[in-house]
PyMOL Python script that loads the backbone (N, CA, C, O; Angstrom):
from pymol import cmd

cmd.read_pdbstr("""\
ATOM      1  N   UNK A   1      -2.588  -1.808  13.226  1.00  0.00           N
ATOM      2  CA  UNK A   1      -3.860  -1.876  12.389  1.00  0.00           C
ATOM      3  C   UNK A   1      -4.010  -2.530  11.235  1.00  0.00           C
ATOM      4  O   UNK A   1      -3.358  -1.925  10.384  1.00  0.00           O
ATOM      5  N   UNK A   2      -4.389  -3.196  10.910  1.00  0.00           N
ATOM      6  CA  UNK A   2      -4.757  -3.970   9.807  1.00  0.00           C
ATOM      7  C   UNK A   2      -5.085  -3.493   8.563  1.00  0.00           C
ATOM      8  O   UNK A   2      -6.296  -3.590   8.363  1.00  0.00           O
ATOM      9  N   UNK A   3      -4.379  -2.942   7.516  1.00  0.00           N
ATOM     10  CA  UNK A   3      -5.428  -2.573   6.229  1.00  0.00           C
ATOM     11  C   UNK A   3      -5.240  -3.255   5.142  1.00  0.00           C
ATOM     12  O   UNK A   3      -4.230  -3.954   5.047  1.00  0.00           O
ATOM     13  N   UNK A   4      -6.157  -3.188   4.127  1.00  0.00           N
ATOM     14  CA  UNK A   4      -6.461  -3.828   2.961  1.00  0.00           C
ATOM     15  C   UNK A   4      -5.978  -3.155   1.860  1.00  0.00           C
ATOM     16  O   UNK A   4      -6.128  -1.946   2.038  1.00  0.00           O
ATOM     17  N   UNK A   5      -5.452  -3.412   0.775  1.00  0.00           N
ATOM     18  CA  UNK A   5      -4.945  -2.382   0.186  1.00  0.00           C
ATOM     19  C   UNK A   5      -5.730  -3.309  -1.360  1.00  0.00           C
ATOM     20  O   UNK A   5      -5.639  -4.534  -1.434  1.00  0.00           O
ATOM     21  N   UNK A   6      -6.309  -2.641  -2.244  1.00  0.00           N
ATOM     22  CA  UNK A   6      -7.277  -3.000  -3.221  1.00  0.00           C
ATOM     23  C   UNK A   6      -6.892  -2.655  -4.661  1.00  0.00           C
ATOM     24  O   UNK A   6      -6.410  -1.540  -4.862  1.00  0.00           O
ATOM     25  N   UNK A   7      -7.039  -3.409  -5.567  1.00  0.00           N
ATOM     26  CA  UNK A   7      -6.807  -2.540  -6.970  1.00  0.00           C
ATOM     27  C   UNK A   7      -5.494  -2.257  -7.293  1.00  0.00           C
ATOM     28  O   UNK A   7      -5.275  -1.230  -7.936  1.00  0.00           O
ATOM     29  N   UNK A   8      -4.608  -2.951  -6.978  1.00  0.00           N
ATOM     30  CA  UNK A   8      -3.414  -2.951  -7.346  1.00  0.00           C
ATOM     31  C   UNK A   8      -3.067  -3.705  -8.577  1.00  0.00           C
ATOM     32  O   UNK A   8      -3.657  -4.706  -8.983  1.00  0.00           O
ATOM     33  N   UNK A   9      -1.778  -2.965  -9.275  1.00  0.00           N
ATOM     34  CA  UNK A   9      -1.325  -3.429 -10.754  1.00  0.00           C
ATOM     35  C   UNK A   9      -0.810  -4.623 -10.290  1.00  0.00           C
ATOM     36  O   UNK A   9      -0.189  -4.646  -9.227  1.00  0.00           O
ATOM     37  N   UNK A  10      -1.011  -5.758 -11.041  1.00  0.00           N
ATOM     38  CA  UNK A  10      -0.520  -7.156 -11.131  1.00  0.00           C
ATOM     39  C   UNK A  10       1.435  -7.177 -10.927  1.00  0.00           C
ATOM     40  O   UNK A  10       2.191  -7.990 -10.394  1.00  0.00           O
ATOM     41  N   UNK A  11       1.622  -6.120 -11.506  1.00  0.00           N
ATOM     42  CA  UNK A  11       3.014  -5.484 -11.786  1.00  0.00           C
ATOM     43  C   UNK A  11       3.726  -5.268 -10.073  1.00  0.00           C
ATOM     44  O   UNK A  11       4.884  -5.551  -9.767  1.00  0.00           O
ATOM     45  N   UNK A  12       3.043  -4.902  -9.472  1.00  0.00           N
ATOM     46  CA  UNK A  12       3.212  -3.897  -8.103  1.00  0.00           C
ATOM     47  C   UNK A  12       3.899  -5.074  -7.063  1.00  0.00           C
ATOM     48  O   UNK A  12       3.155  -5.987  -6.705  1.00  0.00           O
ATOM     49  N   UNK A  13       5.132  -5.056  -6.639  1.00  0.00           N
ATOM     50  CA  UNK A  13       5.665  -6.047  -5.791  1.00  0.00           C
ATOM     51  C   UNK A  13       5.586  -5.890  -4.209  1.00  0.00           C
ATOM     52  O   UNK A  13       5.112  -4.867  -3.715  1.00  0.00           O
ATOM     53  N   UNK A  14       6.006  -6.808  -3.530  1.00  0.00           N
ATOM     54  CA  UNK A  14       5.528  -6.362  -2.234  1.00  0.00           C
ATOM     55  C   UNK A  14       6.485  -5.241  -1.451  1.00  0.00           C
ATOM     56  O   UNK A  14       6.193  -4.486  -0.523  1.00  0.00           O
ATOM     57  N   UNK A  15       7.606  -5.400  -2.097  1.00  0.00           N
ATOM     58  CA  UNK A  15       8.537  -4.393  -1.879  1.00  0.00           C
ATOM     59  C   UNK A  15       8.290  -3.014  -1.639  1.00  0.00           C
ATOM     60  O   UNK A  15       8.560  -2.324  -0.656  1.00  0.00           O
ATOM     61  N   UNK A  16       7.474  -2.610  -3.197  1.00  0.00           N
ATOM     62  CA  UNK A  16       6.947  -1.426  -3.483  1.00  0.00           C
ATOM     63  C   UNK A  16       5.856  -0.895  -2.412  1.00  0.00           C
ATOM     64  O   UNK A  16       5.823   0.193  -1.837  1.00  0.00           O
ATOM     65  N   UNK A  17       4.877  -2.118  -2.312  1.00  0.00           N
ATOM     66  CA  UNK A  17       3.777  -1.610  -1.449  1.00  0.00           C
ATOM     67  C   UNK A  17       4.104  -1.301   0.087  1.00  0.00           C
ATOM     68  O   UNK A  17       3.333  -0.715   0.847  1.00  0.00           O
ATOM     69  N   UNK A  18       5.608  -1.880   0.483  1.00  0.00           N
ATOM     70  CA  UNK A  18       6.067  -1.583   2.035  1.00  0.00           C
ATOM     71  C   UNK A  18       6.628  -0.298   1.600  1.00  0.00           C
ATOM     72  O   UNK A  18       6.345   0.554   2.442  1.00  0.00           O
ATOM     73  N   UNK A  19       7.398   0.252   0.499  1.00  0.00           N
ATOM     74  CA  UNK A  19       8.144   1.300   0.724  1.00  0.00           C
ATOM     75  C   UNK A  19       6.635   2.486   0.783  1.00  0.00           C
ATOM     76  O   UNK A  19       6.594   3.383   1.625  1.00  0.00           O
ATOM     77  N   UNK A  20       5.793   2.323   0.015  1.00  0.00           N
ATOM     78  CA  UNK A  20       5.003   3.237  -0.115  1.00  0.00           C
ATOM     79  C   UNK A  20       3.850   3.815   1.217  1.00  0.00           C
ATOM     80  O   UNK A  20       3.283   4.877   1.476  1.00  0.00           O
ATOM     81  N   UNK A  21       3.917   2.431   1.828  1.00  0.00           N
ATOM     82  CA  UNK A  21       3.263   2.654   3.437  1.00  0.00           C
ATOM     83  C   UNK A  21       4.077   3.114   4.714  1.00  0.00           C
ATOM     84  O   UNK A  21       3.761   3.224   5.899  1.00  0.00           O
ATOM     85  N   UNK A  22       5.558   3.398   3.824  1.00  0.00           N
ATOM     86  CA  UNK A  22       6.593   3.491   5.249  1.00  0.00           C
ATOM     87  C   UNK A  22       6.571   4.765   5.193  1.00  0.00           C
ATOM     88  O   UNK A  22       6.667   5.386   6.252  1.00  0.00           O
ATOM     89  N   UNK A  23       6.427   5.528   3.842  1.00  0.00           N
ATOM     90  CA  UNK A  23       6.513   7.171   3.800  1.00  0.00           C
ATOM     91  C   UNK A  23       5.056   7.434   5.044  1.00  0.00           C
ATOM     92  O   UNK A  23       4.811   8.559   5.481  1.00  0.00           O
ATOM     93  N   UNK A  24       4.551   6.665   5.293  1.00  0.00           N
ATOM     94  CA  UNK A  24       3.548   7.495   6.188  1.00  0.00           C
ATOM     95  C   UNK A  24       3.707   6.562   7.980  1.00  0.00           C
ATOM     96  O   UNK A  24       2.911   6.631   8.915  1.00  0.00           O
ATOM     97  N   UNK A  25       4.635   6.001   7.924  1.00  0.00           N
ATOM     98  CA  UNK A  25       4.862   5.259   9.182  1.00  0.00           C
ATOM     99  C   UNK A  25       5.514   3.838   9.247  1.00  0.00           C
ATOM    100  O   UNK A  25       5.846   3.185   8.258  1.00  0.00           O
ATOM    101  N   UNK A  26       5.635   3.490  10.430  1.00  0.00           N
ATOM    102  CA  UNK A  26       6.416   2.249  10.501  1.00  0.00           C
ATOM    103  C   UNK A  26       5.398   0.932  10.053  1.00  0.00           C
ATOM    104  O   UNK A  26       4.361   0.766  10.696  1.00  0.00           O
ATOM    105  N   UNK A  27       5.763  -0.045   8.859  1.00  0.00           N
ATOM    106  CA  UNK A  27       5.195  -1.045   8.454  1.00  0.00           C
ATOM    107  C   UNK A  27       5.742  -2.132   9.057  1.00  0.00           C
ATOM    108  O   UNK A  27       6.910  -2.442   8.826  1.00  0.00           O
ATOM    109  N   UNK A  28       4.791  -2.986  10.081  1.00  0.00           N
ATOM    110  CA  UNK A  28       5.390  -4.426  10.487  1.00  0.00           C
ATOM    111  C   UNK A  28       5.210  -5.328   9.530  1.00  0.00           C
ATOM    112  O   UNK A  28       6.192  -5.887   9.043  1.00  0.00           O
ATOM    113  N   UNK A  29       3.884  -5.627   9.087  1.00  0.00           N
ATOM    114  CA  UNK A  29       4.244  -6.670   8.070  1.00  0.00           C
ATOM    115  C   UNK A  29       3.514  -6.480   6.741  1.00  0.00           C
ATOM    116  O   UNK A  29       2.558  -5.706   6.783  1.00  0.00           O
ATOM    117  N   UNK A  30       3.769  -6.995   5.689  1.00  0.00           N
ATOM    118  CA  UNK A  30       3.330  -6.584   4.089  1.00  0.00           C
ATOM    119  C   UNK A  30       2.783  -7.748   3.813  1.00  0.00           C
ATOM    120  O   UNK A  30       3.688  -8.575   3.922  1.00  0.00           O
ATOM    121  N   UNK A  31       2.033  -8.148   3.585  1.00  0.00           N
ATOM    122  CA  UNK A  31       1.807  -9.560   2.405  1.00  0.00           C
ATOM    123  C   UNK A  31       0.930  -9.136   1.285  1.00  0.00           C
ATOM    124  O   UNK A  31      -0.093  -8.457   1.380  1.00  0.00           O
ATOM    125  N   UNK A  32       1.588  -9.737  -0.030  1.00  0.00           N
ATOM    126  CA  UNK A  32       1.027  -9.423  -1.059  1.00  0.00           C
ATOM    127  C   UNK A  32       0.362 -10.543  -1.676  1.00  0.00           C
ATOM    128  O   UNK A  32       1.086 -11.503  -1.939  1.00  0.00           O
ATOM    129  N   UNK A  33      -1.031 -10.638  -2.004  1.00  0.00           N
ATOM    130  CA  UNK A  33      -1.436 -12.118  -2.238  1.00  0.00           C
ATOM    131  C   UNK A  33      -1.603 -12.596  -3.509  1.00  0.00           C
ATOM    132  O   UNK A  33      -2.209 -12.072  -4.443  1.00  0.00           O
ATOM    133  N   UNK A  34      -0.835 -13.950  -3.451  1.00  0.00           N
ATOM    134  CA  UNK A  34      -0.724 -14.632  -5.029  1.00  0.00           C
ATOM    135  C   UNK A  34      -1.022 -15.615  -4.976  1.00  0.00           C
ATOM    136  O   UNK A  34      -1.022 -16.443  -4.065  1.00  0.00           O
ATOM    137  N   UNK A  35      -1.475 -15.638  -6.513  1.00  0.00           N
ATOM    138  CA  UNK A  35      -2.145 -17.028  -6.858  1.00  0.00           C
ATOM    139  C   UNK A  35      -1.633 -17.943  -6.680  1.00  0.00           C
ATOM    140  O   UNK A  35      -0.424 -17.764  -6.831  1.00  0.00           O
ATOM    141  N   UNK A  36      -1.994 -19.448  -6.280  1.00  0.00           N
ATOM    142  CA  UNK A  36      -1.053 -20.451  -5.693  1.00  0.00           C
ATOM    143  C   UNK A  36      -0.748 -20.768  -7.077  1.00  0.00           C
ATOM    144  O   UNK A  36       0.459 -20.784  -7.319  1.00  0.00           O
ATOM    145  N   UNK A  37      -1.632 -21.059  -8.184  1.00  0.00           N
ATOM    146  CA  UNK A  37      -1.411 -21.566  -9.225  1.00  0.00           C
ATOM    147  C   UNK A  37      -0.339 -21.096 -10.470  1.00  0.00           C
ATOM    148  O   UNK A  37       0.300 -21.885 -11.168  1.00  0.00           O
ATOM    149  N   UNK A  38      -0.304 -19.421 -10.579  1.00  0.00           N
ATOM    150  CA  UNK A  38       0.605 -18.985 -11.372  1.00  0.00           C
ATOM    151  C   UNK A  38       1.556 -18.184 -10.676  1.00  0.00           C
ATOM    152  O   UNK A  38       2.548 -17.832 -11.316  1.00  0.00           O
ATOM    153  N   UNK A  39       1.419 -17.748  -9.213  1.00  0.00           N
ATOM    154  CA  UNK A  39       2.655 -17.103  -8.515  1.00  0.00           C
ATOM    155  C   UNK A  39       2.434 -15.646  -8.835  1.00  0.00           C
ATOM    156  O   UNK A  39       3.269 -14.838  -8.428  1.00  0.00           O
ATOM    157  N   UNK A  40       1.272 -15.186  -9.604  1.00  0.00           N
ATOM    158  CA  UNK A  40       1.206 -13.847  -9.820  1.00  0.00           C
ATOM    159  C   UNK A  40       0.399 -13.146  -8.794  1.00  0.00           C
ATOM    160  O   UNK A  40      -0.123 -13.793  -7.886  1.00  0.00           O
ATOM    161  N   UNK A  41       0.257 -11.766  -8.890  1.00  0.00           N
ATOM    162  CA  UNK A  41      -0.235 -10.925  -7.922  1.00  0.00           C
ATOM    163  C   UNK A  41      -1.673 -11.297  -8.142  1.00  0.00           C
ATOM    164  O   UNK A  41      -2.050 -11.466  -9.302  1.00  0.00           O
ATOM    165  N   UNK A  42      -2.550 -11.446  -7.103  1.00  0.00           N
ATOM    166  CA  UNK A  42      -3.845 -11.244  -7.421  1.00  0.00           C
ATOM    167  C   UNK A  42      -4.453  -9.640  -7.196  1.00  0.00           C
ATOM    168  O   UNK A  42      -5.607  -9.294  -7.451  1.00  0.00           O
ATOM    169  N   UNK A  43      -3.497  -8.871  -6.719  1.00  0.00           N
ATOM    170  CA  UNK A  43      -4.339  -7.697  -7.115  1.00  0.00           C
ATOM    171  C   UNK A  43      -4.392  -6.583  -5.606  1.00  0.00           C
ATOM    172  O   UNK A  43      -4.425  -5.353  -5.562  1.00  0.00           O
ATOM    173  N   UNK A  44      -4.385  -7.512  -4.587  1.00  0.00           N
ATOM    174  CA  UNK A  44      -4.446  -7.060  -3.374  1.00  0.00           C
ATOM    175  C   UNK A  44      -3.597  -7.270  -1.956  1.00  0.00           C
ATOM    176  O   UNK A  44      -2.909  -8.284  -1.835  1.00  0.00           O
ATOM    177  N   UNK A  45      -3.644  -6.571  -1.198  1.00  0.00           N
ATOM    178  CA  UNK A  45      -2.384  -6.962  -0.389  1.00  0.00           C
ATOM    179  C   UNK A  45      -2.937  -6.586   1.233  1.00  0.00           C
ATOM    180  O   UNK A  45      -3.956  -5.918   1.410  1.00  0.00           O
ATOM    181  N   UNK A  46      -2.301  -6.993   2.093  1.00  0.00           N
ATOM    182  CA  UNK A  46      -2.692  -6.770   3.553  1.00  0.00           C
ATOM    183  C   UNK A  46      -1.413  -5.891   4.075  1.00  0.00           C
ATOM    184  O   UNK A  46      -0.351  -6.456   3.816  1.00  0.00           O
ATOM    185  N   UNK A  47      -1.297  -4.863   4.629  1.00  0.00           N
ATOM    186  CA  UNK A  47      -0.380  -3.903   5.403  1.00  0.00           C
ATOM    187  C   UNK A  47      -0.527  -3.862   7.158  1.00  0.00           C
ATOM    188  O   UNK A  47      -1.560  -3.481   7.709  1.00  0.00           O
ATOM    189  N   UNK A  48       0.474  -4.241   7.766  1.00  0.00           N
ATOM    190  CA  UNK A  48      -0.074  -3.996   9.383  1.00  0.00           C
ATOM    191  C   UNK A  48       0.920  -2.931   9.425  1.00  0.00           C
ATOM    192  O   UNK A  48       2.065  -2.990   8.978  1.00  0.00           O
ATOM    193  N   UNK A  49       0.324  -1.897  10.043  1.00  0.00           N
ATOM    194  CA  UNK A  49       1.079  -0.965  10.615  1.00  0.00           C
ATOM    195  C   UNK A  49       0.579  -0.645  12.525  1.00  0.00           C
ATOM    196  O   UNK A  49      -0.513  -0.475  13.067  1.00  0.00           O
ATOM    197  N   UNK A  50       1.917  -0.687  13.017  1.00  0.00           N
ATOM    198  CA  UNK A  50       1.821  -0.575  14.791  1.00  0.00           C
ATOM    199  C   UNK A  50       0.877   0.569  15.049  1.00  0.00           C
ATOM    200  O   UNK A  50      -0.148   0.289  15.672  1.00  0.00           O
ATOM    201  N   UNK A  51       1.019   1.520  14.757  1.00  0.00           N
ATOM    202  CA  UNK A  51       0.467   3.044  15.405  1.00  0.00           C
ATOM    203  C   UNK A  51      -0.762   3.455  14.333  1.00  0.00           C
ATOM    204  O   UNK A  51      -0.709   3.666  13.122  1.00  0.00           O
ATOM    205  N   UNK A  52      -1.861   3.481  15.248  1.00  0.00           N
ATOM    206  CA  UNK A  52      -3.518   3.696  14.439  1.00  0.00           C
ATOM    207  C   UNK A  52      -3.335   4.810  14.197  1.00  0.00           C
ATOM    208  O   UNK A  52      -4.218   5.275  13.477  1.00  0.00           O
ATOM    209  N   UNK A  53      -2.345   5.689  14.550  1.00  0.00           N
ATOM    210  CA  UNK A  53      -2.627   7.244  14.024  1.00  0.00           C
ATOM    211  C   UNK A  53      -1.917   6.959  12.534  1.00  0.00           C
ATOM    212  O   UNK A  53      -2.512   7.129  11.470  1.00  0.00           O
ATOM    213  N   UNK A  54      -0.754   6.567  12.637  1.00  0.00           N
ATOM    214  CA  UNK A  54      -0.067   6.300  11.106  1.00  0.00           C
ATOM    215  C   UNK A  54      -0.830   5.327  10.412  1.00  0.00           C
ATOM    216  O   UNK A  54      -0.512   5.367   9.223  1.00  0.00           O
ATOM    217  N   UNK A  55      -1.668   4.500  10.626  1.00  0.00           N
ATOM    218  CA  UNK A  55      -2.366   3.949   9.670  1.00  0.00           C
ATOM    219  C   UNK A  55      -3.098   4.581   9.034  1.00  0.00           C
ATOM    220  O   UNK A  55      -3.123   4.539   7.804  1.00  0.00           O
ATOM    221  N   UNK A  56      -4.136   5.574  10.027  1.00  0.00           N
ATOM    222  CA  UNK A  56      -5.187   6.422   9.639  1.00  0.00           C
ATOM    223  C   UNK A  56      -4.828   7.390   8.450  1.00  0.00           C
ATOM    224  O   UNK A  56      -5.573   7.578   7.488  1.00  0.00           O
ATOM    225  N   UNK A  57      -3.362   8.094   8.664  1.00  0.00           N
ATOM    226  CA  UNK A  57      -2.895   8.950   8.092  1.00  0.00           C
ATOM    227  C   UNK A  57      -2.867   8.254   6.445  1.00  0.00           C
ATOM    228  O   UNK A  57      -3.430   8.787   5.489  1.00  0.00           O
ATOM    229  N   UNK A  58      -2.068   6.932   6.375  1.00  0.00           N
ATOM    230  CA  UNK A  58      -2.046   6.343   5.516  1.00  0.00           C
ATOM    231  C   UNK A  58      -3.202   5.775   4.890  1.00  0.00           C
ATOM    232  O   UNK A  58      -3.088   5.386   3.728  1.00  0.00           O
ATOM    233  N   UNK A  59      -4.311   5.667   5.493  1.00  0.00           N
ATOM    234  CA  UNK A  59      -5.592   5.816   4.632  1.00  0.00           C
ATOM    235  C   UNK A  59      -5.864   6.889   3.960  1.00  0.00           C
ATOM    236  O   UNK A  59      -5.911   6.716   2.742  1.00  0.00           O
ATOM    237  N   UNK A  60      -6.089   8.092   4.395  1.00  0.00           N
ATOM    238  CA  UNK A  60      -6.321   9.181   4.281  1.00  0.00           C
ATOM    239  C   UNK A  60      -5.523   9.478   3.101  1.00  0.00           C
ATOM    240  O   UNK A  60      -6.088  10.036   2.160  1.00  0.00           O
ATOM    241  N   UNK A  61      -4.002   9.117   3.001  1.00  0.00           N
ATOM    242  CA  UNK A  61      -3.465   9.814   2.029  1.00  0.00           C
ATOM    243  C   UNK A  61      -3.395   9.071   0.679  1.00  0.00           C
ATOM    244  O   UNK A  61      -3.503   9.648  -0.403  1.00  0.00           O
ATOM    245  N   UNK A  62      -3.187   7.614   0.842  1.00  0.00           N
ATOM    246  CA  UNK A  62      -3.082   6.596  -0.082  1.00  0.00           C
ATOM    247  C   UNK A  62      -4.369   6.164  -0.512  1.00  0.00           C
ATOM    248  O   UNK A  62      -4.325   5.580  -1.595  1.00  0.00           O
ATOM    249  N   UNK A  63      -5.375   6.255  -0.062  1.00  0.00           N
ATOM    250  CA  UNK A  63      -6.853   6.004  -0.445  1.00  0.00           C
ATOM    251  C   UNK A  63      -7.452   6.484  -1.703  1.00  0.00           C
ATOM    252  O   UNK A  63      -7.723   7.679  -1.820  1.00  0.00           O
ATOM    253  N   UNK A  64      -7.719   5.491  -2.824  1.00  0.00           N
ATOM    254  CA  UNK A  64      -7.563   6.299  -4.252  1.00  0.00           C
ATOM    255  C   UNK A  64      -6.718   7.263  -4.881  1.00  0.00           C
ATOM    256  O   UNK A  64      -7.060   8.084  -5.732  1.00  0.00           O
ATOM    257  N   UNK A  65      -5.269   7.043  -4.251  1.00  0.00           N
ATOM    258  CA  UNK A  65      -4.206   7.508  -5.139  1.00  0.00           C
ATOM    259  C   UNK A  65      -3.841   6.555  -6.321  1.00  0.00           C
ATOM    260  O   UNK A  65      -4.160   5.367  -6.296  1.00  0.00           O
ATOM    261  N   UNK A  66      -3.163   7.120  -7.353  1.00  0.00           N
ATOM    262  CA  UNK A  66      -2.630   6.254  -8.064  1.00  0.00           C
ATOM    263  C   UNK A  66      -1.435   5.509  -7.889  1.00  0.00           C
ATOM    264  O   UNK A  66      -0.588   5.998  -7.142  1.00  0.00           O
ATOM    265  N   UNK A  67      -1.239   4.586  -8.351  1.00  0.00           N
ATOM    266  CA  UNK A  67       0.012   3.912  -7.991  1.00  0.00           C
ATOM    267  C   UNK A  67       0.282   2.861  -9.190  1.00  0.00           C
ATOM    268  O   UNK A  67      -0.469   1.911  -9.410  1.00  0.00           O
ATOM    269  N   UNK A  68       1.133   3.072  -9.736  1.00  0.00           N
ATOM    270  CA  UNK A  68       1.400   1.930 -11.171  1.00  0.00           C
ATOM    271  C   UNK A  68       0.273   2.186 -12.132  1.00  0.00           C
ATOM    272  O   UNK A  68      -0.126   1.202 -12.755  1.00  0.00           O
ATOM    273  N   UNK A  69      -0.354   3.438 -12.375  1.00  0.00           N
ATOM    274  CA  UNK A  69      -1.520   3.704 -13.221  1.00  0.00           C
ATOM    275  C   UNK A  69      -3.004   3.264 -12.757  1.00  0.00           C
ATOM    276  O   UNK A  69      -4.079   3.617 -13.241  1.00  0.00           O
ATOM    277  N   UNK A  70      -2.745   2.378 -11.659  1.00  0.00           N
ATOM    278  CA  UNK A  70      -4.386   2.199 -10.842  1.00  0.00           C
ATOM    279  C   UNK A  70      -4.672   3.366  -9.600  1.00  0.00           C
ATOM    280  O   UNK A  70      -3.854   4.011  -8.944  1.00  0.00           O
ATOM    281  N   UNK A  71      -5.938   3.363  -9.563  1.00  0.00           N
ATOM    282  CA  UNK A  71      -6.276   4.149  -8.215  1.00  0.00           C
ATOM    283  C   UNK A  71      -6.472   3.115  -7.198  1.00  0.00           C
ATOM    284  O   UNK A  71      -7.473   2.422  -7.382  1.00  0.00           O
ATOM    285  N   UNK A  72      -5.962   2.919  -6.460  1.00  0.00           N
ATOM    286  CA  UNK A  72      -5.623   1.774  -5.318  1.00  0.00           C
ATOM    287  C   UNK A  72      -6.565   2.123  -4.178  1.00  0.00           C
ATOM    288  O   UNK A  72      -6.673   3.347  -4.096  1.00  0.00           O
ATOM    289  N   UNK A  73      -7.310   1.450  -3.239  1.00  0.00           N
ATOM    290  CA  UNK A  73      -8.266   1.575  -2.161  1.00  0.00           C
ATOM    291  C   UNK A  73      -7.747   0.858  -1.170  1.00  0.00           C
ATOM    292  O   UNK A  73      -7.434  -0.331  -1.124  1.00  0.00           O
ATOM    293  N   UNK A  74      -7.666   2.042  -0.072  1.00  0.00           N
ATOM    294  CA  UNK A  74      -6.967   1.390   1.276  1.00  0.00           C
ATOM    295  C   UNK A  74      -8.107   1.527   2.362  1.00  0.00           C
ATOM    296  O   UNK A  74      -8.646   2.633   2.401  1.00  0.00           O
ATOM    297  N   UNK A  75      -8.517   0.646   3.179  1.00  0.00           N
ATOM    298  CA  UNK A  75      -9.289   0.525   4.061  1.00  0.00           C
ATOM    299  C   UNK A  75      -8.762  -0.690   5.465  1.00  0.00           C
ATOM    300  O   UNK A  75      -7.734  -1.298   5.764  1.00  0.00           O
ATOM    301  N   UNK A  76      -9.830  -0.585   5.880  1.00  0.00           N
ATOM    302  CA  UNK A  76      -9.617  -1.540   7.121  1.00  0.00           C
ATOM    303  C   UNK A  76     -10.565  -2.495   6.863  1.00  0.00           C
ATOM    304  O   UNK A  76     -11.721  -2.307   6.486  1.00  0.00           O
ATOM    305  N   UNK A  77      -9.798  -3.922   7.173  1.00  0.00           N
ATOM    306  CA  UNK A  77     -10.600  -5.210   6.464  1.00  0.00           C
ATOM    307  C   UNK A  77     -11.506  -5.284   7.196  1.00  0.00           C
ATOM    308  O   UNK A  77     -11.299  -4.770   8.295  1.00  0.00           O
ATOM    309  N   UNK A  78     -12.728  -5.848   7.002  1.00  0.00           N
ATOM    310  CA  UNK A  78     -13.831  -6.379   8.009  1.00  0.00           C
ATOM    311  C   UNK A  78     -13.455  -7.459   8.249  1.00  0.00           C
ATOM    312  O   UNK A  78     -12.787  -8.056   7.405  1.00  0.00           O
ATOM    313  N   UNK A  79     -13.767  -8.044   9.469  1.00  0.00           N
ATOM    314  CA  UNK A  79     -13.161  -9.396   9.661  1.00  0.00           C
ATOM    315  C   UNK A  79     -14.267 -10.295   9.473  1.00  0.00           C
ATOM    316  O   UNK A  79     -14.097 -11.510   9.568  1.00  0.00           O
TER     317      UNK A  79
END
""", "prot")
cmd.dss("prot")
cmd.show_as("cartoon", "prot")
cmd.util.cbc("prot")
cmd.orient("prot")
């Protein structure tokens, strides 16, 4: 299941996101979206988890949780 993670602190790294979600299950892919010109984070990422139940647990546990001082939002992206 693909998840959208929004409102990340600009300093949050892809590794930190992977570790955060790994606490709730197996993370297949993690992609922090970067600005092409500056190389800095745009404040959102996509995380793929193979197990739907683990992904749903991650959503319920992490949505609106505080990460690096920001209340992150985790949801299933609309296509």
